[in-house]
C-alpha positions in Angstrom: -54.8 35.0 17.7 -53.6 38.8 17.5 -56.1 39.1 16.8 -56.8 42.3 18.3 -58.8 45.0 16.8 -55.7 47.2 16.1 -55.7 50.7 15.9 -56.0 51.2 11.7 -58.9 49.2 11.8 -60.5 50.7 14.9 -60.4 53.9 13.5 -61.6 52.6 10.2 -64.6 51.0 11.6 -65.5 54.0 14.3 -66.8 55.9 11.9 -70.0 53.1 12.0 -71.0 54.8 15.4 -73.5 53.4 17.5 -77.0 53.1 18.0 -78.4 55.6 20.3 -80.1 54.1 23.5 -82.4 55.1 26.2 -80.5 56.3 29.2 -81.3 54.2 32.5 -82.3 55.2 35.7 -79.1 56.0 37.6 -77.8 54.2 40.6 -75.7 55.8 43.8 -72.4 56.9 42.5 -69.8 54.2 43.1 -67.2 54.9 45.9 -63.9 55.7 45.2 -61.3 53.9 46.9 -58.5 56.4 45.9 -56.0 53.6 44.6 -55.9 55.2 41.3 -55.1 58.9 41.1 -56.1 60.1 37.5 -54.8 62.9 35.5 -54.5 63.9 32.4 -53.4 61.6 29.8 -49.6 62.7 28.5 -48.2 59.8 26.6 -51.4 58.4 24.3 -50.3 57.2 20.8 -51.9 58.3 17.8 -52.3 56.1 14.7 -49.4 58.2 13.1 -47.2 57.2 15.8 -47.0 61.1 17.4 -47.9 61.8 21.0 -51.5 62.8 20.9 -52.6 66.3 22.6 -54.1 65.6 26.1 -58.0 65.9 26.2 -59.9 66.8 29.1 -62.2 63.8 28.2 -59.5 61.5 28.5 -57.9 60.6 32.2 -55.0 58.3 33.1 -53.7 56.7 35.5 -51.8 53.9 37.6 -52.5 50.9 39.7 -49.8 48.8 41.7 -50.5 45.0 41.6 -48.7 42.0 42.7 -45.9 40.9 40.5 -46.4 37.5 42.1 -49.8 36.7 43.3 -48.4 34.2 45.4 -46.6 36.8 47.1 -49.2 39.5 47.4 -46.7 41.6 49.8 -43.7 41.4 47.4 -42.9 43.6 44.4 -45.5 45.3 42.3 -45.8 46.8 38.9 -48.1 49.6 37.9 -50.8 48.9 35.4 -52.1 51.5 33.2 -55.1 52.3 32.9 -57.5 54.8 31.2 -60.7 56.1 31.8 -63.6 58.7 29.9 -66.4 59.5 32.1 -69.8 58.6 31.8 -72.0 61.2 29.7 -75.1 61.0 31.1 -76.7 59.2 34.4 -74.0 56.8 35.5 -74.1 53.0 36.4 -70.9 52.1 36.9 -67.7 51.3 34.8 -67.2 49.3 31.8 -63.9 47.6 31.5 -62.7 46.9 27.8 -60.0 44.3 26.5 -59.3 44.9 22.9 -57.6 41.9 22.3 -54.4 40.6 21.3 -52.7 39.4 23.1 -50.8 42.4 23.2 -52.6 45.1 22.4 -53.0 48.6 24.5 -56.1 49.1 25.9 -55.0 52.3 27.0 -54.2 53.9 23.1 -57.1 51.5 21.7 -60.1 53.3 23.6 -58.4 56.6 23.3 -59.1 56.0 19.6 -62.4 54.2 19.5 -64.0 55.9 22.4 -66.8 56.8 19.7 -67.8 53.5 18.5 -68.6 52.8 22.2 -71.0 56.4 22.9 -73.8 54.1 23.4 -72.4 52.4 26.4 -70.9 55.5 27.0 -73.8 57.1 28.2 -74.1 55.2 31.3 -70.8 53.9 32.2 -67.3 55.3 32.7 -65.3 53.3 29.9 -62.2 52.1 31.2 -59.4 50.1 29.8 -55.7 49.3 30.4 -52.3 47.6 29.5 -52.4 44.0 30.6 -49.3 43.3 33.3 -46.3 42.6 30.0 -48.1 45.2 27.8 -46.0 48.6 26.8 -46.7 50.9 29.7 -47.6 48.0 32.1 -44.1 46.2 32.5 -44.3 45.5 28.8 -42.0 42.7 27.3 -39.1 44.0 25.6 -36.8 41.7 23.8 -33.6 43.5 22.9 -35.0 45.0 19.3 -35.5 41.8 18.0 -38.9 42.2 16.6 -37.7 43.3 13.1 -35.7 40.0 12.8 -38.7 37.8 14.8 -41.2 39.4 11.7 -39.0 39.1 8.8 -35.7 37.1 9.2 -33.1 37.7 6.8 -32.9 35.3 3.3 -31.4 31.9 4.4 -31.3 32.6 8.4 -31.8 29.5 10.2 -35.3 30.2 11.6 -34.7 27.7 14.5 -31.8 29.7 15.3 -33.8 33.2 15.0 -35.8 32.1 17.5 -33.6 30.9 20.3 -32.0 34.5 19.6 -35.1 36.0 20.3 -36.2 34.2 23.5 -32.6 34.6 25.1 -33.4 38.3 24.3 -36.5 38.6 25.9 -35.4 36.9 29.1 -32.5 39.1 28.9 -34.6 42.2 29.1 -37.7 41.1 30.9 -36.6 38.0 32.8 -38.4 39.4 35.7 -42.1 39.6 34.5 -41.8 36.7 31.9 -42.9 34.3 34.8 -45.6 36.3 36.0 -47.6 37.3 32.2 -50.4 35.5 30.9 -54.1 35.4 31.3 -54.7 34.0 34.8 -52.6 37.0 36.7 -54.4 39.2 34.3 -57.7 38.3 35.6 -56.5 38.7 38.6 -55.4 42.1 37.9 -59.0 42.8 36.5 -60.5 42.3 39.8 -57.9 44.6 41.4 -59.0 47.2 38.8 -62.8 46.4 39.6 -62.0 47.1 43.0 -60.0 50.0 42.7 -62.7 51.4 40.5 -65.0 51.0 43.3 -67.4 48.9 41.6 -68.9 45.4 43.3 -69.3 43.7 40.0 -67.1 44.0 37.1 -69.0 45.2 33.8 -66.8 43.9 31.1 -66.5 43.9 27.4 -63.5 41.8 25.8 -63.1 41.6 22.0 -60.9 38.9 20.8 -58.4 37.5 23.0 -60.3 39.7 25.5 -63.2 37.0 25.3 -60.4 34.6 26.7 -59.6 37.1 29.7 -63.2 37.5 30.4 -63.8 33.9 30.5 -61.2 33.3 32.9 -61.9 36.0 34.8 -65.6 34.7 35.2 -64.1 31.4 36.0 -62.3 32.6 39.0 -64.6 35.0 40.3 -68.2 34.1 38.9 -69.5 35.9 41.8 -67.8 39.4 40.5 -69.4 39.0 36.9 -71.8 41.9 36.1 -72.8 42.5 32.6 -70.2 40.5 30.3 -69.9 41.0 26.7 -67.7 38.4 24.8 -67.3 39.5 20.9 -65.4 37.5 18.4 -65.0 34.8 21.0 -62.1 32.5 21.3 -62.2 28.7 23.0 -58.5 28.0 24.6 -59.0 24.6 24.5 -58.4 24.2 21.2 -54.5 22.8 20.7 -51.6 25.0 19.2 -52.1 22.9 15.7 -56.0 23.2 15.9 -56.0 27.4 16.5 -53.5 27.8 13.5 -55.4 25.5 11.0 -58.9 27.0 12.0 -57.6 30.5 11.7 -56.2 30.0 8.4 -59.4 28.2 7.0 -60.9 31.4 8.3 -58.7 33.7 6.8 -59.0 31.7 3.1 -62.8 32.2 3.7 -62.4 35.6 4.3 -60.1 36.4 1.0 -62.9 34.4 -1.1 -65.2 37.0 0.3 -62.9 39.9 -0.7 -62.0 38.9 -4.0 -65.7 38.1 -4.6 -66.8 41.6 -3.5 -64.0 43.0 -5.5 -64.7 41.6 -8.7 -68.2 42.5 -7.9 -67.5 46.1 -7.7 -64.8 46.1 -10.6 -61.6 44.7 -9.4 -58.1 46.0 -10.1 -56.5 42.4 -9.2 -58.6 40.4 -11.8 -61.6 39.6 -13.8 -62.8 36.5 -11.4 -62.0 35.7 -7.7 -59.4 33.2 -9.0 -57.7 35.2 -10.9 -57.9 38.0 -8.2 -56.3 35.5 -5.7 -53.7 34.0 -8.2 -52.8 37.8 -8.6 -51.8 38.2 -5.3 -50.3 34.7 -4.9 -47.7 35.6 -8.1 -47.0 39.0 -6.2 -46.2 36.9 -2.9 -44.0 34.9 -4.9 -42.3 37.6 -6.4 -41.5 38.8 -3.2 -39.9 35.6 -1.8 -37.0 36.2 -4.5 -37.1 39.4 -4.7 -38.3 42.1 -2.0 -39.8 45.4 -2.8 -37.6 48.7 -2.1 -39.7 51.1 0.0 -37.3 53.9 0.8 -34.6 52.4 2.7 -36.8 49.8 3.7 -37.6 46.7 1.9 -41.0 44.8 1.9 -40.4 41.3 2.0 -42.2 38.2 1.8 -43.0 37.7 5.7 -44.1 41.6 6.0 -46.4 41.2 3.0 -47.9 38.1 4.6 -48.7 40.5 7.8 -50.0 43.1 5.1 -52.4 41.1 3.5 -54.1 39.6 6.0 -54.5 42.9 8.2 -57.6 44.2 5.8 -59.3 40.7 6.0 -60.0 41.4 9.5 -63.0 44.1 8.9 -65.0 44.4 5.6 -64.7 48.0 5.8 -60.9 47.8 5.2 -60.8 45.1 2.2 -60.3 48.2 -0.3 -57.0 48.6 1.5 -55.8 45.4 0.4 -57.0 45.8 -3.1 -55.6 49.1 -3.6 -52.3 48.3 -1.7 -51.5 45.0 -3.8 -52.4 47.3 -7.0 -49.6 49.8 -6.0 -47.1 46.9 -5.3 -47.5 45.4 -8.9 -46.6 49.0 -10.2 -44.0 48.8 -8.0 -45.0 50.7 -4.8 -44.9 48.7 -1.6 -45.6 51.5 0.7 -49.3 50.9 1.7 -48.6 47.3 2.1 -45.5 48.0 4.1 -47.9 50.6 6.3 -50.2 47.7 6.8 -47.4 45.3 7.9 -46.4 47.9 10.3 -49.7 48.3 11.7 -49.9 44.6 12.6 -46.7 44.6 14.1 -46.6 47.8 16.1 -43.9 49.8 14.1 -43.8 53.0 14.6 -43.1 55.9 12.1 -39.6 56.3 13.7 -38.5 52.8 13.5 -39.3 51.8 17.4 -41.8 49.1 18.0 -44.5 49.0 20.7 -44.8 45.5 22.9 -47.6 44.2 20.9 -45.5 41.4 19.0 -43.5 40.8 22.2 -46.2 40.8 24.7 -47.9 38.3 22.4 -45.3 36.0 22.5 -44.7 36.2 26.1 -48.5 35.9 27.2 -48.9 32.9 24.4 -46.0 31.2 25.7 -47.3 31.5 29.5 -50.9 30.3 28.2 -49.8 26.9 27.1 -48.0 24.0 28.0 -47.6 23.3 24.4 -43.8 24.0 23.0 -44.1 23.5 19.1 -40.8 22.4 17.9 -39.2 23.3 14.2 -40.3 20.0 12.8 -43.9 20.8 14.3 -44.0 24.0 12.7 -42.8 22.6 9.2 -45.4 19.7 9.4 -48.3 22.3 10.2 -47.0 24.5 7.6 -47.4 22.1 4.9 -51.3 21.9 5.5 -51.4 25.4 5.7 -50.1 25.1 2.4 -53.2 23.6 0.9 -55.3 26.1 3.2 -54.0 29.4 2.4 -50.9 29.1 0.6 -50.7 32.6 1.0 -49.9 32.5 4.8 -47.3 29.6 4.0 -43.7 29.9 4.9 -40.8 28.1 3.5 -39.0 27.0 6.8 -40.2 28.5 10.5 -40.0 27.8 14.2 -41.3 28.6 17.3 -39.8 31.0 20.2 -42.2 28.9 22.8 -39.8 25.8 22.0 -37.1 28.1 23.8 -39.0 30.0 25.9 -37.0 30.9 29.1 -40.4 30.2 31.6 -42.4 27.2 31.6 -46.1 27.5 30.3 -49.3 26.6 32.4 -52.8 25.1 31.0 -54.6 26.6 33.7 -56.2 29.4 31.4 -57.7 27.1 29.7 -59.9 25.6 31.9 -63.1 27.6 31.5 -66.3 27.2 33.8 -68.4 30.1 34.9 -71.1 28.3 36.9 -72.6 30.5 39.5 -71.9 33.6 37.4 -74.6 36.1 35.9 -75.5 35.3 32.3 -72.8 36.6 29.8 -73.4 37.4 26.3 -71.2 35.7 23.8 -71.0 36.7 20.2 -69.7 34.3 17.4 -69.7 36.1 13.8 -70.2 33.5 10.8 -67.6 35.4 8.8 -64.9 35.9 11.3 -61.7 35.0 9.8 -59.9 35.3 13.3 -61.9 33.9 15.7 -64.2 31.7 13.7 -67.8 31.4 14.7 -67.4 27.4 16.0 -65.5 28.9 19.0 -68.2 31.1 20.0 -70.4 28.4 20.4 -67.9 25.8 22.1 -67.1 28.8 24.8 -70.7 29.5 25.5 -71.1 25.7 26.0 -67.9 25.8 28.3 -68.8 28.7 30.4 -72.2 27.0 31.3 -73.7 30.6 31.9 -73.0 32.0 28.3 -76.1 33.0 25.6 -75.1 32.9 22.2 -75.9 35.8 19.8 -75.0 35.3 16.1 -74.0 37.6 13.7 -74.2 36.5 9.9 -71.7 38.9 8.5 -68.3 39.4 7.5 -65.1 40.3 10.1 -63.4 40.1 13.4 -65.9 41.5 16.0 -69.6 41.8 15.6 -70.3 45.2 17.6 -67.7 47.0 15.3 -69.1 45.8 12.2 -71.7 48.5 11.5 -74.6 46.1 12.4 -77.3 48.2 14.0 -78.8 44.7 15.2 -76.0 43.7 17.3 -75.4 47.3 18.4 -79.1 47.3 19.6 -78.7 44.1 21.1 -75.7 45.0 23.3 -76.6 48.3 24.4 -79.7 46.8 25.6 -77.9 44.3 27.6 -75.4 46.9 28.7 -77.8 49.5 29.5 -81.0 47.9 30.4 -80.0 44.3 31.4 -82.0 42.8 28.6 -80.5 39.3 27.8 -80.7 38.3 24.4 -83.3 35.7 23.6 -82.3 32.3 22.7 -81.1 31.6 19.4 -80.3 35.3 18.9 -79.0 36.3 15.6 -78.1 39.5 13.5 -78.1 39.4 9.8 -74.9 40.7 8.0 -74.4 44.6 7.9 
């Protein structure tokens, strides 16, 4: 999926704000188990890659959980958490996962908190780095991220994937067998208990909908108020997922191109001409990467750069402006977009975003696509969205040092409280059809349809979606069957 709400996009969308909501009557304060020692946050990472100045409203802490849940008395790892206390009468805690897999919930909540001011009036807003991510025993792979993201010309991709997997085993072999969504769901229940809540109130976006679905399957009696936005159905195969997402991004690109032309587009006078302009730039980068300081904007990095703004309509102008600049020889903005996708910091180091994504993705499936499988897939991608095709590719899961499991694909929350599932008709990364199928699989899901563009409806700027979700979280008002919200 990756298909997280990246830091740059969260910042762009947070300005849309949230509709205010009537404060509910307060319940008795939740007990404090003492499992988390909350203190000032001293290592939050800002969008500029620099450490943020500690703020009194933000509290951070750690929670020890078993490395291996089959050996609960064995080794432990520390999960990193962040909390922002409720600004009004408190209902409990609301735990977030913003997507990925591999995104830091600690950093993202710190940056996105204003977008959730409505729920924040009654809930302590809480997020965490899931196991295998950044501060929570983050998966590291020997500095091989750059090679994986942008292999050298002529390099054998299968060899690069094999070397990447070996580096991950060398650096993080102890944690690799124990990452994955099933274990993360068990961590969520430990977090719920440590926060003193009898039930888990949860807001999952993108991959976070998968984590929430697995939690609801394993702990249906512990489900409180659950919102799953930009829903993902884990039962699709690797090939189905890739092709469905490519169709989604192709549709998002066409929507962007039409909007660009309607407003006077630097890329062309028609959507077709705008698409051809981008494709021509990409073709040029295959033969001659664009120099940006002491780095290069390669074809592979440009692919990440092009799809990043497609996640949200608010960031479509970034795509037009960055491509127009690259056509004039300035690839700075495109490279910055690629860096935001891959987690590259200004000092040249990387977060664990991409390495964590790989580790969790491989843990969550028994599928191990070979280089031949990837080549066959790419032939189909070429027909759907040629901007994202590659001449040769491989998959690290084919060489992964640990076996994957299909347990996280089983979704059935029978016995849980109702779960609100939101699907966007114009969502490129988690297409609407997945929201429909996930709602059915949950058995307790209630579908809300968003008619607009972008990945994640709550942050789209839709007042209708915000009011619907806030009414549910703050007052327990369930959306009506067949509820829908127009495009923002």
